[in-house]
N, CA, C and O of each residue as an XYZ file, in Angstrom:
732
protein
N       0.870     -1.239      0.050
C       0.112     -0.020      0.021
C       0.915      1.209      0.017
O       0.700      2.127     -0.774
N       1.890      1.223      0.952
C       2.847      2.427      0.926
C       3.540      2.517     -0.338
O       3.627      3.599     -0.919
N       4.101      1.324     -0.862
C       4.662      1.398     -2.161
C       3.787      1.960     -3.304
O       4.261      2.697     -4.169
N       2.614      1.618     -3.277
C       1.720      2.168     -4.300
C       1.632      3.761     -4.214
O       1.728      4.525     -5.174
N       1.435      4.112     -2.891
C       1.345      5.529     -2.530
C       2.814      6.189     -3.111
O       2.781      7.182     -3.838
N       3.903      5.645     -2.783
C       5.029      6.162     -3.302
C       5.264      6.332     -4.890
O       5.879      7.277     -5.386
N       4.692      5.298     -5.590
C       4.697      5.212     -6.997
C       3.852      6.410     -7.481
O       4.208      7.206     -8.350
N       2.717      6.432     -6.819
C       1.800      7.508     -7.360
C       2.360      8.955     -6.955
O       2.058      9.903     -7.679
N       3.030      9.125     -6.016
C       3.602     10.391     -5.667
C       4.772     10.771     -6.723
O       4.950     11.935     -7.083
N       5.507      9.748     -7.161
C       6.744      9.869     -8.038
C       6.098     10.393     -9.337
O       6.651     11.271     -9.999
N       5.034      9.897     -9.658
C       4.364     10.286    -11.093
C       3.705     11.636    -10.844
O       2.661     11.689    -10.193
N       4.225     12.626    -11.294
C       3.677     13.972    -11.163
C       2.199     14.087    -11.833
O       1.454     15.034    -11.579
N       1.876     13.106    -12.651
C       0.677     13.133    -13.274
C      -0.442     12.312    -12.770
O      -1.487     12.159    -13.402
N      -0.184     11.756    -11.549
C      -1.127     10.989    -10.878
C      -2.191     11.834    -10.419
O      -2.009     12.883     -9.802
N      -3.462     11.286    -10.780
C      -4.595     12.136    -10.446
C      -4.844     12.076     -8.927
O      -4.496     11.071     -8.306
N      -5.482     13.199     -8.253
C      -5.579     13.239     -6.822
C      -6.561     12.177     -6.379
O      -6.470     11.614     -5.289
N      -7.622     11.897     -7.384
C      -8.582     10.962     -7.090
C      -8.033      9.597     -6.886
O      -8.553      8.826     -6.080
N      -6.952      9.267     -7.627
C      -6.330      7.800     -7.552
C      -5.675      7.755     -6.187
O      -5.802      6.799     -5.422
N      -4.965      8.849     -5.924
C      -4.151      8.991     -4.490
C      -5.219      8.807     -3.443
O      -5.064      8.014     -2.514
N      -6.234      9.495     -3.584
C      -7.362      9.591     -2.477
C      -7.973      8.212     -2.284
O      -8.320      7.823     -1.169
N      -8.103      7.464     -3.406
C      -8.727      6.044     -3.327
C      -7.700      5.099     -2.460
O      -8.104      4.295     -1.620
N      -6.294      5.309     -2.785
C      -5.390      4.566     -2.013
C      -5.263      4.928     -0.591
O      -4.986      4.109      0.285
N      -5.475      6.186     -0.389
C      -5.504      6.667      1.126
C      -6.697      6.106      1.781
O      -6.530      5.693      2.929
N      -7.903      6.013      1.249
C      -9.063      5.468      1.844
C      -8.811      4.010      2.081
O      -9.208      3.593      3.168
N      -8.227      3.146      1.276
C      -7.807      1.800      1.506
C      -6.934      1.701      2.683
O      -7.111      0.882      3.584
N      -5.847      2.690      2.639
C      -4.833      2.664      3.671
C      -5.484      2.865      5.113
O      -5.166      2.181      6.086
N      -6.456      3.911      5.133
C      -6.944      4.232      6.416
C      -7.959      3.010      6.876
O      -8.005      2.669      8.058
N      -8.641      2.476      6.023
C      -9.432      1.323      6.513
C      -8.692      0.093      7.169
O      -9.136     -0.610      8.078
N      -7.449     -0.031      6.514
C      -6.645     -1.266      7.008
C      -5.659     -0.954      8.061
O      -5.428     -1.813      8.913
N      -5.079      0.136      8.090
C      -3.990      0.344      8.976
C      -3.962      1.621      9.963
O      -3.120      1.668     10.860
N      -4.889      2.642      9.780
C      -4.880      3.740     10.635
C      -5.595      3.244     11.907
O      -6.391      2.307     11.951
N      -5.169      4.053     12.986
C      -5.692      3.851     14.414
C      -7.278      3.763     14.419
O      -7.843      2.895     15.084
N      -7.935      4.633     13.702
C      -9.330      4.696     13.715
C      -9.960      3.936     12.375
O     -11.151      4.051     12.090
N      -9.147      3.245     11.685
C      -9.643      2.473     10.626
C     -10.678      1.251     10.945
O     -10.743      0.679     12.033
N     -11.359      0.999      9.969
C     -12.390     -0.105     10.176
C     -11.773     -1.520     10.507
O     -12.336     -2.264     11.309
N     -10.620     -1.868      9.878
C     -10.079     -3.049     10.259
C      -9.583     -3.080     11.644
O      -9.690     -4.040     12.407
N      -9.033     -1.950     11.903
C      -8.371     -2.040     13.411
C      -9.593     -1.998     14.416
O      -9.520     -2.660     15.452
N     -10.630     -1.294     14.158
C     -11.715     -1.189     15.150
C     -12.312     -2.571     15.282
O     -12.667     -2.992     16.382
N     -12.438     -3.348     14.073
C     -13.027     -4.786     14.018
C     -12.121     -5.540     15.016
O     -12.638     -6.190     15.924
N     -10.743     -5.467     14.866
C      -9.865     -6.296     15.633
C     -10.058     -5.960     17.119
O     -10.283     -6.865     17.922
N      -9.982     -4.783     17.467
C     -10.039     -4.299     19.008
C     -11.430     -4.881     19.630
O     -11.500     -5.336     20.772
N     -12.631     -4.798     18.640
C     -13.841     -5.376     19.226
C     -13.646     -6.807     19.367
O     -13.897     -7.312     20.461
N     -13.202     -7.584     18.339
C     -12.950     -8.938     18.413
C     -12.059     -9.339     19.632
O     -12.408    -10.346     20.248
N     -11.090     -8.750     19.994
C     -10.272     -9.105     21.202
C     -10.864     -8.718     22.581
O     -10.675     -9.403     23.586
N     -11.618     -7.533     22.563
C     -12.276     -7.362     23.682
C     -13.394     -8.188     24.007
O     -13.700     -8.392     25.182
N     -14.149     -8.772     22.863
C     -15.158     -9.731     23.023
C     -14.665    -11.202     23.618
O     -15.249    -11.882     24.462
N     -13.409    -11.495     22.927
C     -12.716    -12.679     23.430
C     -12.290    -12.669     24.901
O     -12.261    -13.683     25.599
N     -11.955    -11.417     25.320
C     -11.528    -11.223     26.730
C     -12.786    -11.513     27.699
O     -12.676    -12.203     28.712
N     -13.893    -10.962     27.316
C     -15.022    -10.948     28.011
C     -15.560    -12.469     28.090
O     -16.097    -12.908     29.106
N     -15.372    -13.193     26.971
C     -15.794    -14.539     26.915
C     -15.021    -15.429     27.866
O     -15.583    -16.255     28.586
N     -13.638    -15.220     27.843
C     -12.615    -15.729     28.751
C     -12.968    -15.445     30.221
O     -12.849    -16.288     31.111
N     -13.380    -14.280     30.388
C     -13.548    -13.987     31.809
C     -14.848    -14.667     32.570
O     -14.864    -14.941     33.770
N     -15.852    -14.870     31.716
C     -17.048    -15.567     32.143
C     -16.764    -16.922     32.444
O     -16.079    -17.629     31.704
N     -17.320    -17.346     33.618
C     -16.991    -18.561     34.154
C     -17.936    -19.703     33.200
O     -19.031    -19.410     32.720
N     -17.317    -20.949     33.053
C     -18.009    -21.959     32.363
C     -19.412    -22.419     33.063
O     -19.738    -22.118     34.211
N     -20.109    -23.132     32.237
C     -21.451    -23.620     32.823
C     -21.141    -24.341     34.197
O     -21.772    -24.023     35.205
N     -20.206    -25.272     34.222
C     -20.018    -26.030     35.526
C     -19.540    -25.020     36.592
O     -20.044    -25.063     37.714
N     -18.652    -24.174     36.310
C     -18.354    -23.177     37.362
C     -19.447    -22.316     37.841
O     -19.572    -22.132     39.052
N     -20.250    -21.771     36.993
C     -21.610    -21.067     37.338
C     -22.542    -21.912     38.331
O     -23.100    -21.500     39.348
N     -22.564    -23.024     37.852
C     -23.483    -23.916     38.705
C     -22.902    -24.201     40.096
O     -23.589    -24.123     41.115
N     -21.630    -24.527     40.091
C     -20.931    -24.631     41.449
C     -21.099    -23.325     42.268
O     -21.676    -23.347     43.355
N     -20.605    -22.219     41.752
C     -20.740    -20.902     42.363
C     -22.097    -20.610     42.879
O     -22.330    -20.167     44.004
N     -23.104    -20.933     41.836
C     -24.540    -20.695     42.315
C     -24.867    -21.508     43.537
O     -25.250    -20.944     44.562
N     -24.725    -22.863     43.463
C     -25.045    -23.776     44.450
C     -24.374    -23.430     45.783
O     -25.036    -23.431     46.820
N     -23.013    -23.119     45.767
C     -22.312    -22.719     47.088
C     -22.909    -21.474     47.558
O     -23.021    -21.366     48.779
N     -23.334    -20.463     46.786
C     -23.789    -19.305     47.112
C     -25.229    -19.141     47.759
O     -25.558    -18.081     48.291
N     -26.076    -20.248     47.687
C     -27.281    -20.370     48.261
C     -27.079    -20.460     49.674
O     -26.110    -21.066     50.132
N     -28.090    -19.793     50.527
C     -27.975    -19.919     52.003
C     -28.649    -21.265     52.371
O     -29.289    -21.929     51.555
N     -28.459    -21.609     53.638
C     -28.967    -22.830     54.218
C     -30.438    -23.059     53.959
O     -30.934    -24.134     53.622
N     -31.116    -21.845     54.168
C     -32.530    -21.985     54.132
C     -33.043    -22.404     52.699
O     -33.943    -23.223     52.512
N     -32.386    -21.765     51.765
C     -32.776    -22.035     50.344
C     -32.397    -23.646     50.113
O     -33.233    -24.443     49.687
N     -31.043    -24.014     50.446
C     -30.638    -25.197     50.113
C     -31.072    -26.409     50.913
O     -30.952    -27.534     50.427
N     -31.630    -26.196     52.264
C     -32.012    -27.319     52.991
C     -33.527    -27.590     52.856
O     -33.925    -28.751     52.951
N     -34.355    -26.615     52.649
C     -35.828    -26.797     52.752
C     -36.435    -27.062     51.271
O     -36.389    -26.240     50.356
N     -36.986    -28.294     51.200
C     -37.569    -28.493     49.967
C     -38.728    -27.714     49.635
O     -39.585    -27.557     50.504
N     -38.869    -27.225     48.542
C     -40.070    -26.310     48.181
C     -41.172    -27.296     47.643
O     -40.924    -28.115     46.758
N     -42.352    -27.170     48.210
C     -43.401    -28.147     47.807
C     -43.930    -27.851     46.273
O     -44.608    -28.691     45.681
N     -43.601    -26.713     45.736
C     -43.970    -26.430     44.385
C     -42.864    -26.744     43.479
O     -43.018    -27.523     42.539
N     -41.612    -26.089     43.767
C     -40.502    -26.390     42.949
C     -39.862    -27.862     43.156
O     -39.190    -28.389     42.269
N     -40.086    -28.392     44.218
C     -39.354    -29.682     44.519
C     -38.071    -29.438     45.301
O     -37.894    -28.366     45.881
N     -37.141    -30.459     45.323
C     -36.022    -30.343     46.030
C     -34.964    -29.311     45.475
O     -34.971    -28.957     44.296
N     -34.143    -28.897     46.316
C     -33.210    -27.761     45.986
C     -32.079    -28.532     45.101
O     -32.014    -29.759     45.028
N     -31.300    -27.733     44.518
C     -30.214    -28.176     43.487
C     -29.227    -28.908     44.479
O     -28.711    -29.964     44.112
N     -28.968    -28.421     45.635
C     -27.894    -29.087     46.488
C     -28.338    -30.348     46.987
O     -27.522    -31.261     47.119
N     -29.739    -30.526     47.327
C     -30.278    -31.875     47.617
C     -30.135    -32.641     46.474
O     -29.571    -33.708     46.721
N     -30.452    -32.482     45.263
C     -30.382    -33.284     44.169
C     -28.942    -33.695     43.898
O     -28.663    -34.835     43.526
N     -28.009    -32.715     44.098
C     -26.567    -32.998     43.852
C     -26.110    -33.922     45.238
O     -25.267    -34.811     45.122
N     -26.615    -33.680     46.258
C     -26.339    -34.626     47.360
C     -26.788    -36.001     47.099
O     -26.135    -36.973     47.477
N     -27.916    -36.093     46.444
C     -28.247    -37.437     46.101
C     -27.598    -38.120     44.939
O     -27.334    -39.322     44.900
N     -27.371    -37.270     44.022
C     -26.650    -37.809     42.622
C     -25.166    -37.996     42.845
O     -24.607    -38.988     42.376
N     -24.453    -37.019     43.590
C     -22.964    -37.040     43.675
C     -22.766    -37.789     45.036
O     -21.743    -38.473     45.078
N     -23.439    -37.787     45.994
C     -23.162    -38.570     47.241
C     -22.428    -37.577     48.176
O     -21.545    -37.991     48.926
N     -22.798    -36.220     48.139
C     -22.240    -35.397     49.032
C     -22.515    -35.778     50.462
O     -23.652    -36.163     50.734
N     -21.571    -35.711     51.436
C     -21.868    -36.003     52.845
C     -22.195    -34.664     53.473
O     -21.985    -33.618     52.860
N     -22.736    -34.695     54.759
C     -22.968    -33.491     55.539
C     -21.757    -32.732     55.722
O     -21.718    -31.512     55.557
N     -20.751    -33.449     56.066
C     -19.424    -32.670     56.407
C     -18.921    -31.969     55.035
O     -18.370    -30.869     55.072
N     -19.133    -32.647     53.856
C     -18.737    -31.951     52.708
C     -19.542    -30.772     52.347
O     -19.049    -29.760     51.848
N     -20.808    -30.926     52.612
C     -21.714    -29.655     52.394
C     -21.303    -28.644     53.388
O     -21.312    -27.468     53.022
N     -20.924    -28.949     54.657
C     -20.579    -28.045     55.538
C     -19.258    -27.338     55.174
O     -19.073    -26.139     55.386
N     -18.402    -28.118     54.641
C     -17.049    -27.567     53.998
C     -17.354    -26.392     52.991
O     -16.870    -25.264     53.078
N     -18.183    -26.804     52.075
C     -18.544    -26.033     50.847
C     -19.099    -24.856     51.446
O     -18.743    -23.753     51.030
N     -19.991    -24.973     52.443
C     -20.730    -23.741     52.954
C     -19.921    -22.750     53.499
O     -20.281    -21.573     53.491
N     -18.675    -23.177     54.056
C     -17.736    -22.316     54.637
C     -17.061    -21.455     53.795
O     -16.341    -20.555     54.229
N     -17.278    -21.709     52.393
C     -16.623    -21.055     51.357
C     -17.691    -19.972     50.815
O     -17.342    -19.196     49.925
N     -18.803    -19.929     51.277
C     -19.995    -19.150     50.692
C     -19.576    -17.764     50.602
O     -19.834    -17.188     49.545
N     -18.933    -17.077     51.586
C     -18.684    -15.707     51.567
C     -17.544    -15.460     50.441
O     -17.556    -14.511     49.656
N     -16.680    -16.350     50.490
C     -15.544    -16.161     49.463
C     -16.079    -16.334     48.011
O     -15.643    -15.623     47.105
N     -16.977    -17.233     47.809
C     -17.551    -17.399     46.509
C     -18.369    -16.200     46.088
O     -18.356    -15.756     44.940
N     -19.129    -15.668     47.147
C     -19.884    -14.407     46.782
C     -18.988    -13.254     46.479
O     -19.221    -12.466     45.563
N     -17.843    -13.168     47.362
C     -16.915    -11.976     46.954
C     -16.387    -12.061     45.565
O     -16.268    -11.136     44.762
N     -16.032    -13.557     45.380
C     -15.297    -13.714     43.899
C     -16.381    -13.384     42.941
O     -16.069    -12.717     41.953
N     -17.746    -13.800     43.116
C     -18.738    -13.413     42.035
C     -18.789    -11.821     41.870
O     -18.846    -11.352     40.733
N     -18.770    -11.010     42.958
C     -18.804     -9.709     43.030
C     -17.642     -9.127     42.210
O     -17.751     -8.231     41.372
N     -16.367     -9.845     42.615
C     -15.217     -9.190     41.922
C     -15.422     -9.389     40.377
O     -15.187     -8.497     39.561
N     -15.903    -10.704     40.035
C     -16.222    -10.817     38.494
C     -17.253     -9.744     37.956
O     -17.147     -9.208     36.853
N     -18.148     -9.524     38.764
C     -19.194     -8.575     38.112
C     -18.537     -7.127     37.972
O     -18.782     -6.426     36.991
N     -17.715     -6.726     38.971
C     -16.903     -5.488     38.804
C     -16.014     -5.614     37.566
O     -16.011     -4.720     36.719
N     -15.271     -6.695     37.452
C     -14.281     -6.738     36.375
C     -15.058     -6.679     35.104
O     -14.543     -5.987     34.225
N     -16.102     -7.215     34.844
C     -16.943     -7.257     33.701
C     -17.435     -5.849     33.512
O     -17.409     -5.408     32.363
N     -17.888     -5.070     34.501
C     -18.297     -3.694     34.388
C     -17.075     -2.738     33.861
O     -17.186     -1.799     33.073
N     -16.015     -3.160     34.425
C     -14.680     -2.467     33.944
C     -14.422     -2.635     32.485
O     -14.051     -1.688     31.791
N     -14.609     -3.797     32.033
C     -14.329     -4.251     30.613
C     -15.361     -3.534     29.767
O     -14.998     -3.065     28.689
N     -16.653     -3.407     30.178
C     -17.607     -2.698     29.409
C     -17.264     -1.284     29.425
O     -17.435     -0.632     28.394
N     -16.749     -0.673     30.585
C     -16.334      0.738     30.427
C     -15.143      0.974     29.523
O     -14.971      2.011     28.884
N     -14.312     -0.107     29.523
C     -13.114     -0.002     28.544
C     -13.622     -0.011     27.175
O     -13.211      0.819     26.364
N     -14.507     -0.914     26.857
C     -15.001     -0.973     25.467
C     -15.577      0.536     24.986
O     -15.239      1.085     23.937
N     -16.491      1.072     25.946
C     -16.936      2.424     25.630
C     -15.891      3.368     25.393
O     -15.898      4.115     24.414
N     -14.956      3.358     26.294
C     -13.606      4.189     26.136
C     -12.962      4.006     24.986
O     -12.630      5.016     24.365
N     -12.682      2.850     24.512
C     -11.948      2.661     23.377
C     -12.692      3.160     22.058
O     -12.148      3.692     21.091
N     -14.166      2.855     22.233
C     -14.949      3.288     21.041
C     -14.913      4.855     20.908
O     -14.744      5.380     19.808
N     -15.065      5.533     21.976
C     -15.043      7.017     22.161
C     -13.726      7.538     21.733
O     -13.659      8.570     21.065
N     -12.570      6.804     22.122
C     -11.228      7.239     21.696
C     -11.077      7.095     20.116
O     -10.561      7.990     19.447
N     -11.465      6.145     19.671
C     -11.338      5.858     18.196
C     -12.199      6.871     17.461
O     -11.758      7.315     16.401
N     -13.546      7.344     17.971
C     -14.247      8.179     17.342
C     -13.743      9.661     17.249
O     -13.862     10.385     16.260
N     -13.156      9.993     18.450
C     -12.488     11.205     18.694
C     -11.123     11.400     17.765
O     -10.781     12.475     17.273
N     -10.516     10.321     17.647
C      -9.312     10.346     16.924
C      -9.609     10.441     15.447
O      -8.902     11.083     14.670
N     -10.694      9.767     15.098
C     -11.011      9.800     13.567
C     -11.452     11.273     13.265
O     -11.116     11.808     12.208
N     -12.219     11.933     14.217
C     -12.665     13.306     13.871
C     -11.463     14.223     13.904
O     -11.484     15.215     13.176
N     -10.416     13.987     14.678
C      -9.322     14.907     14.811
C      -8.572     14.708     13.478
O      -8.233     15.688     12.814
N      -8.329     13.531     13.110
C      -7.551     13.244     11.858
C      -8.438     13.723     10.619
O      -7.845     14.190      9.647
N      -9.696     13.638     10.609
C     -10.486     14.208      9.590
C     -10.313     15.723      9.505
O     -10.245     16.262      8.401
N     -10.240     16.432     10.651
C     -10.027     17.764     10.475
C      -8.596     18.125      9.963
O      -8.461     19.055      9.168
N      -7.595     17.447     10.380
C      -6.339     17.571      9.844
C      -6.276     17.316      8.435
O      -5.667     18.086      7.692
N      -6.890     16.239      7.993
C      -6.648     15.668      6.474
C      -7.616     16.615      5.786
O      -7.422     16.681      4.573
N      -8.606     17.362      6.247
C      -9.427     18.186      5.382
C      -8.732     19.296      4.966
O      -9.060     19.907      3.949
N      -7.685     19.653      5.746
C      -6.898     20.960      5.425
C      -5.712     20.565      4.368
O      -4.979     21.456      3.938
N      -5.559     19.318      3.997
C      -4.502     18.810      3.102
C      -4.946     18.252      1.819
O      -6.083     17.788      1.741
N      -4.203     18.251      0.861
C      -4.596     17.531     -0.406
C      -4.299     16.021     -0.196
O      -3.541     15.639      0.695
N      -4.898     15.221     -1.011
C      -4.422     13.755     -0.927
C      -2.884     13.511     -1.096
O      -2.258     12.665     -0.456
N      -2.343     14.366     -2.049
C      -0.920     14.284     -2.145
C      -0.136     14.535     -1.017
O       0.861     13.856     -0.773
N      -0.538     15.534     -0.253
C       0.116     16.007      0.939
C      -0.079     15.008      2.132
O       0.854     14.789      2.904
N      -1.347     14.382      2.279
C      -1.500     13.431      3.124
C      -0.673     12.208      2.897
O      -0.143     11.637      3.850
N      -0.532     11.750      1.557
C       0.352     10.594      1.248
C       1.725     10.980      1.538
O       2.423     10.135      2.099
N       2.243     12.134      1.246
C       3.600     12.511      1.611
C       3.828     12.514      3.007
O       4.908     12.089      3.418
N       2.898     12.967      3.864
C       3.004     12.928      5.323
C       3.150     11.507      5.935
O       3.937     11.225      6.838
N       2.283     10.642      5.323
C       2.286      9.316      5.757
C       3.648      8.614      5.479
O       4.168      7.872      6.312
N       4.230      8.901      4.195
C       5.507      8.324      3.832
C       6.638      8.824      4.611
O       7.575      8.117      4.981
N       6.517     10.009      4.832
C       7.534     10.872      5.649
C       7.611     10.219      7.132
O       8.671      9.840      7.629
N       6.511     10.148      7.691
C       6.537      9.539      9.074
C       7.007      8.182      9.044
O       7.817      7.929      9.935
N       6.719      7.231      8.257
C       7.140      5.978      8.202
C       8.620      5.982      7.820
O       9.265      5.057      8.314
N       9.238      6.774      7.098
C      10.590      6.817      6.706
C      11.387      7.383      7.858
O      12.550      7.013      8.012
N      10.799      8.310      8.726
C      11.512      8.958      9.689
C      11.086      8.673     11.167
O      11.306      9.437     12.106
N      10.408      7.398     11.248
C       9.950      7.050     12.560
C      11.029      7.163     13.747
O      10.685      7.648     14.825
N      12.239      6.742     13.549
C      13.354      6.786     14.497
C      13.551      8.121     14.830
O      14.005      8.331     15.955
N      13.281      9.207     14.010
C      13.702     10.493     14.447
C      12.433     11.144     15.250
O      12.569     12.001     16.124
N      11.314     10.664     14.866
C       9.917     11.303     15.288
C       9.695     10.831     16.680
O       9.352     11.646     17.537
N       9.880      9.455     16.995
C       9.538      8.843     18.174
C      10.039      9.694     19.508
O       9.244     10.019     20.390
N      11.357      9.992     19.545
C      11.836     10.760     20.696
C      11.135     12.091     20.955
O      11.009     12.564     22.084
N      10.659     12.700     19.769
C      10.008     13.956     19.982
C       8.515     13.635     20.516
O       8.016     14.346     21.387
N       7.879     12.626     20.006
C       6.654     12.355     20.429
C       6.476     11.834     21.988
O       5.490     12.014     22.703
N       7.656     11.163     22.309
C       7.901     10.792     23.772
C       7.996     12.073     24.663
O       7.372     12.207     25.716
N       8.829     12.981     24.137
C       8.961     14.220     24.974
C       7.494     15.029     25.189
O       7.105     15.543     26.237
N       6.786     14.990     23.874
C       5.602     15.762     23.883
C       4.643     15.153     24.898
O       4.059     15.862     25.718
N       4.486     13.817     24.836
C       3.647     13.136     25.901
C       3.975     13.332     27.238
O       3.082     13.558     28.055
N       5.306     13.266     27.608
C       5.631     13.542     28.760
C       5.464     15.152     29.348
O       5.340     15.456     30.535
N       5.488     15.817     28.521
C       5.174     17.343     28.846
C       3.555     17.371     29.078
O       3.073     17.898     30.081
N       2.901     16.866     28.243
C       1.556     16.781     28.347
C       1.104     15.945     29.635
O       0.015     16.259     30.116
N       1.663     15.143     30.108
C       1.364     14.394     31.236
C       2.101     14.961     32.476
O       2.020     14.379     33.558
N       2.841     16.133     32.314
C       3.618     16.614     33.413
C       4.548     15.852     34.275
O       4.611     15.840     35.504
N       5.368     15.119     33.263
C       6.388     14.179     33.876
C       7.587     15.198     34.168
O       7.751     16.252     33.554
N       8.355     14.745     35.148
C       9.547     15.382     35.594
C      10.676     14.930     34.805
O      11.714     15.592     34.816
N      10.568     13.777     34.064
C      11.711     13.201     33.329
C      11.983     13.857     31.757
O      12.561     13.263     30.846
N      11.526     14.958     31.705
C      11.617     15.660     30.337
C      12.990     15.850     30.062
O      13.339     16.398     29.016
């Protein structure tokens, strides 16, 4: 893509519309706010959420342990025996095993609460990432609207060719913006 941009820039007769088309492709594939990058970020955040969620077996164990004695010990005449009663019959839990599991009820409830907080943070992160990408796209559109397609292509190629020179200046600018004493 960058090679194609370079070739178009070398040819002084390259139409701006052709350069603009290559820039659109470049933006969609490689830019911070491009469609491809946004899709990848959303995919990875969805994967992270999926991996954070407990499996069906873990959910069942957490839910069973989280029930208080009144719920798990008293059979409901309408609903029938509790899940713990069923598991006791099917798996053969002893009273001492049930007591040991019950000792962990508070820890399991805290663990479940922590999981809910973590998932809430992940949802907040998703919103923040979306907003960041929207704002960045808007800022870049403002900058790019002041330039011609040839100037934008030249800027992209310049930044790529001079990354080693630009990085220290960007680092210094970030430190100044963040109020770092290591400037």
